C-alpha positions as CSV (number, residue, x, y, z in Angstrom):
1,M,-55.3,-20.5,-10.0
2,P,-51.6,-21.2,-9.0
3,P,-49.7,-19.7,-12.0
4,R,-51.4,-16.5,-11.8
5,Q,-50.4,-16.4,-8.0
6,S,-46.7,-17.4,-8.5
7,S,-46.4,-14.7,-11.3
8,D,-48.2,-12.0,-8.8
9,A,-45.4,-13.4,-5.9
10,S,-42.6,-13.0,-8.4
11,K,-44.0,-9.2,-9.3
12,G,-44.6,-8.8,-5.5
13,K,-41.1,-9.5,-5.2
14,A,-39.8,-7.6,-8.4
15,A,-40.9,-4.4,-7.0
16,V,-39.6,-4.8,-3.1
17,S,-35.7,-5.0,-4.4
18,D,-37.0,-2.2,-7.3
19,V,-38.5,-0.3,-4.2
20,Y,-35.4,-0.9,-2.3
21,G,-32.7,-0.1,-4.7
22,A,-34.3,3.5,-5.3
23,M,-34.4,4.3,-1.7
24,R,-31.3,3.4,-0.5
25,A,-29.1,5.3,-3.8
26,S,-31.5,7.8,-2.8
27,I,-30.6,7.9,0.6
28,L,-26.9,7.2,0.0
29,K,-26.5,10.3,-3.1
30,G,-28.4,12.6,0.1
31,D,-31.4,12.9,-2.3
32,I,-33.2,12.1,0.9
33,E,-31.3,14.7,3.4
34,P,-30.2,12.7,6.8
35,G,-32.9,13.1,9.2
36,A,-35.6,13.7,7.4
37,R,-39.1,12.2,7.5
38,I,-40.0,9.9,4.8
39,N,-43.6,10.2,3.7
40,I,-44.8,6.8,2.4
41,D,-47.9,7.9,0.9
42,A,-45.5,10.5,-1.5
43,V,-43.3,7.7,-1.8
44,S,-45.4,5.2,-3.3
45,R,-47.0,8.0,-5.4
46,S,-43.1,8.6,-7.0
47,L,-42.3,5.3,-7.7
48,G,-45.5,4.1,-8.8
49,V,-46.0,1.3,-6.5
50,S,-48.3,0.8,-3.7
51,Q,-47.6,1.5,-0.1
52,T,-47.2,-2.3,0.9
53,P,-43.4,-2.7,-1.1
54,V,-42.8,0.7,0.4
55,R,-43.1,-0.8,3.7
56,E,-41.2,-3.6,3.5
57,V,-38.5,-1.5,2.5
58,L,-38.2,0.8,4.9
59,Q,-38.0,-2.1,7.7
60,R,-35.5,-3.8,5.3
61,L,-33.6,-0.1,5.7
62,E,-34.4,0.0,9.1
63,G,-32.3,-3.4,9.4
64,D,-29.7,-1.6,7.7
65,N,-29.8,1.6,9.7
66,L,-30.2,3.9,7.1
67,V,-33.6,4.9,8.6
68,V,-35.1,4.8,12.1
69,Y,-38.9,4.5,13.2
70,S,-40.2,6.8,15.9
71,P,-43.9,6.5,17.4
72,G,-46.1,9.4,16.2
73,R,-43.1,10.6,14.0
74,G,-43.1,7.7,11.1
75,Y,-39.6,6.5,9.6
76,S,-36.7,9.6,9.3
77,T,-33.8,8.6,7.5
78,T,-30.6,8.2,10.6
79,P,-28.3,11.3,10.9
80,L,-24.7,10.9,9.3
81,L,-21.6,9.5,11.1
82,D,-20.3,12.1,12.9
83,L,-16.6,12.4,13.7
84,P,-16.2,10.3,16.9
85,A,-18.7,7.8,15.9
86,L,-16.6,7.6,12.1
87,R,-13.1,7.0,14.2
88,S,-14.9,4.3,16.4
89,L,-15.9,3.0,13.1
90,F,-13.0,2.4,11.7
91,E,-10.8,1.5,14.9
92,F,-13.1,-1.4,15.3
93,R,-12.2,-2.2,11.5
94,L,-8.2,-1.7,12.6
95,L,-8.6,-4.8,15.0
96,V,-10.7,-7.0,12.8
97,E,-9.7,-6.4,8.8
98,P,-5.9,-6.7,9.1
99,W,-6.2,-9.7,10.8
100,A,-9.2,-11.5,8.7
101,A,-6.8,-10.2,5.7
102,R,-3.5,-12.4,7.6
103,S,-6.0,-15.4,8.8
104,A,-7.0,-15.6,4.8
105,A,-3.5,-15.6,3.5
106,V,-2.3,-18.4,5.7
107,D,-4.7,-20.8,4.5
108,R,-4.1,-21.8,1.4
109,L,-7.1,-24.1,0.9
110,A,-9.5,-21.4,1.5
111,N,-7.2,-18.6,-0.1
112,P,-9.6,-16.6,-1.4
113,A,-7.8,-14.9,-4.0
114,A,-9.6,-16.0,-7.3
115,A,-12.7,-14.7,-5.7
116,L,-11.0,-11.3,-5.0
117,E,-9.5,-11.3,-8.7
118,K,-12.7,-11.7,-9.7
119,E,-14.3,-9.1,-8.1
120,L,-11.7,-6.5,-8.8
121,S,-12.5,-7.1,-12.6
122,A,-16.4,-7.0,-12.4
123,I,-15.9,-3.3,-10.5
124,R,-13.6,-2.0,-13.5
125,N,-15.4,-3.4,-15.7
126,S,-18.9,-1.5,-14.1
127,L,-17.3,1.7,-14.0
128,K,-16.1,2.0,-17.6
129,T,-19.7,1.8,-18.6
130,T,-21.7,3.7,-15.2
131,S,-22.0,7.7,-15.9
132,G,-22.1,10.3,-13.1
133,D,-22.5,8.6,-9.0
134,A,-20.8,5.4,-8.9
135,R,-21.2,5.1,-5.0
136,Q,-23.7,2.6,-5.6
137,D,-21.7,0.1,-7.5
138,L,-18.5,1.1,-5.1
139,V,-20.6,0.4,-2.1
140,A,-21.6,-3.6,-3.7
141,H,-18.0,-3.8,-4.6
142,D,-16.7,-2.7,-1.4
143,T,-18.8,-4.7,0.7
144,R,-18.4,-8.1,-1.5
145,F,-14.6,-7.4,-1.1
146,H,-13.9,-7.3,2.5
147,D,-16.8,-9.6,3.0
148,T,-15.1,-12.0,1.1
149,I,-12.2,-11.5,3.3
150,L,-13.5,-11.9,6.2
151,L,-15.7,-15.0,5.0
152,A,-12.6,-16.6,4.3
153,A,-10.8,-15.6,7.3
154,G,-13.6,-18.4,9.2
155,N,-14.8,-16.8,12.1
156,P,-18.7,-16.2,11.8
157,V,-19.0,-14.2,15.3
158,V,-16.3,-11.7,14.2
159,Q,-18.2,-11.3,10.5
160,H,-21.6,-11.2,12.4
161,A,-20.4,-8.4,14.3
162,F,-18.8,-6.7,11.4
163,A,-21.7,-6.9,9.4
164,Q,-24.0,-5.3,12.4
165,T,-21.6,-1.7,11.5
166,H,-23.1,-1.8,8.1
167,C,-19.4,0.4,7.5
168,H,-19.3,0.5,3.6
169,L,-23.3,1.7,3.2
170,H,-22.9,4.6,6.4
171,T,-19.1,5.7,5.2
172,F,-20.3,6.1,1.3
173,R,-23.2,9.0,2.9
174,L,-20.1,10.9,3.8
175,Y,-18.1,13.5,1.7
176,P,-17.3,10.9,-1.3
177,A,-13.7,11.4,-1.8
178,D,-12.5,8.9,-4.1
179,I,-15.8,9.3,-6.1
180,D,-14.5,7.4,-8.9
181,G,-13.0,4.5,-6.6
182,A,-9.4,4.4,-8.0
183,I,-7.9,4.9,-5.1
184,T,-10.1,2.3,-3.3
185,I,-9.2,0.0,-6.3
186,A,-5.5,0.1,-6.4
187,E,-5.1,-0.7,-2.2
188,H,-7.9,-3.6,-3.1
189,A,-5.5,-4.9,-5.5
190,T,-2.6,-4.5,-3.4
191,V,-4.4,-6.4,-0.5
192,R,-5.5,-9.1,-3.1
193,E,-1.8,-9.6,-4.1
194,A,-0.6,-10.1,-0.8
195,I,-3.4,-12.8,-0.1
196,A,-2.7,-14.3,-3.1
197,A,0.9,-15.1,-2.5
198,C,0.3,-16.2,1.1
199,Q,1.9,-13.4,3.1
200,P,0.3,-13.3,6.3
201,D,2.3,-10.4,7.5
202,R,2.4,-8.6,3.7
203,A,-1.5,-9.0,3.7
204,E,-1.5,-7.8,7.3
205,E,-0.3,-4.6,7.0
206,A,-2.1,-4.1,3.0
207,M,-5.1,-4.0,4.8
208,A,-3.9,-2.1,8.0
209,E,-2.8,1.0,5.6
210,H,-5.4,0.3,3.2
211,I,-8.4,1.3,6.6
212,R,-5.9,4.2,7.5
213,N,-5.8,5.5,4.3
214,S,-9.8,5.1,4.0
215,F,-10.2,7.0,7.3
216,A,-8.7,9.5,6.3
217,R,-10.4,10.1,3.1
218,F,-13.9,9.7,4.8
219,A,-12.2,12.3,7.7
220,Q,-12.3,14.9,4.7
221,A,-15.9,15.3,5.5
222,F,-14.7,17.1,8.5
223,E,-12.5,19.4,7.4
224,G,-11.5,22.0,10.1
225,K,-12.9,20.2,13.2
226,A,-10.4,19.5,15.9
227,D,-9.9,15.7,16.5
228,L,-8.4,15.1,12.4
229,A,-5.4,13.0,13.5
230,P,-4.6,9.7,11.6
231,L,-5.8,6.3,13.2
232,E,-2.2,4.7,14.4
233,S,0.6,4.8,11.4
234,D,3.0,2.7,13.2
235,G,2.2,-0.8,11.2
236,P,-0.8,-2.7,12.2
237,P,-2.7,-3.2,15.1
238,K,-1.3,-5.3,18.0
239,R,-3.6,-7.2,19.0
240,H,-5.1,-10.2,17.6
241,I,-8.6,-11.7,17.2
242,V,-8.0,-15.4,18.4
243,T,-10.3,-18.3,16.6
């Protein structure tokens, strides 16, 4: 019966989406601890679903690099970034994202300022009604904001390389230094203003400053460690990616 099959398929997709959201939130908040083994049967029972959507979601989370599969052990959550990995990630971002902001500001036809303002308005409204841990909303906003700028830069190779880092998911698993998002949103607004004004130098510097500040905030998770030197602070990266 086609109608019933369609209904069943819709319910299946809804179940996968709900399970993905719930499991990702649990990993981001640390309810499922880093390195913890995931018991598929226990998860399916706690969420009131069969094991099928849980298995599908685990494969999706593996693509996000939030879980890893080991023969004989099954799935477990990936460890948190350590300080060298965090620094490497942000050094990569410092090379790529200021260039993307500059490129977005140069092209008046593809200028993403309107889309960025819409995104900023959406997160401000969302946070007004969110109580407690806002990391899910902030991760989604951060991803959309930076992806919009990278898309406007027009280099699919850079977009793909950036996407493979899953940087927003992994950094937000660390110490939530800007848990209400106020600082991040203010810095995003500064970047958007420079792009809207079609000022490439200003857009590049605003993004570089945002990346450096973000590293400093997330590095608070490693307070007391030896290598807490800031990222370069003498302006935007000297090397530019050529399209």
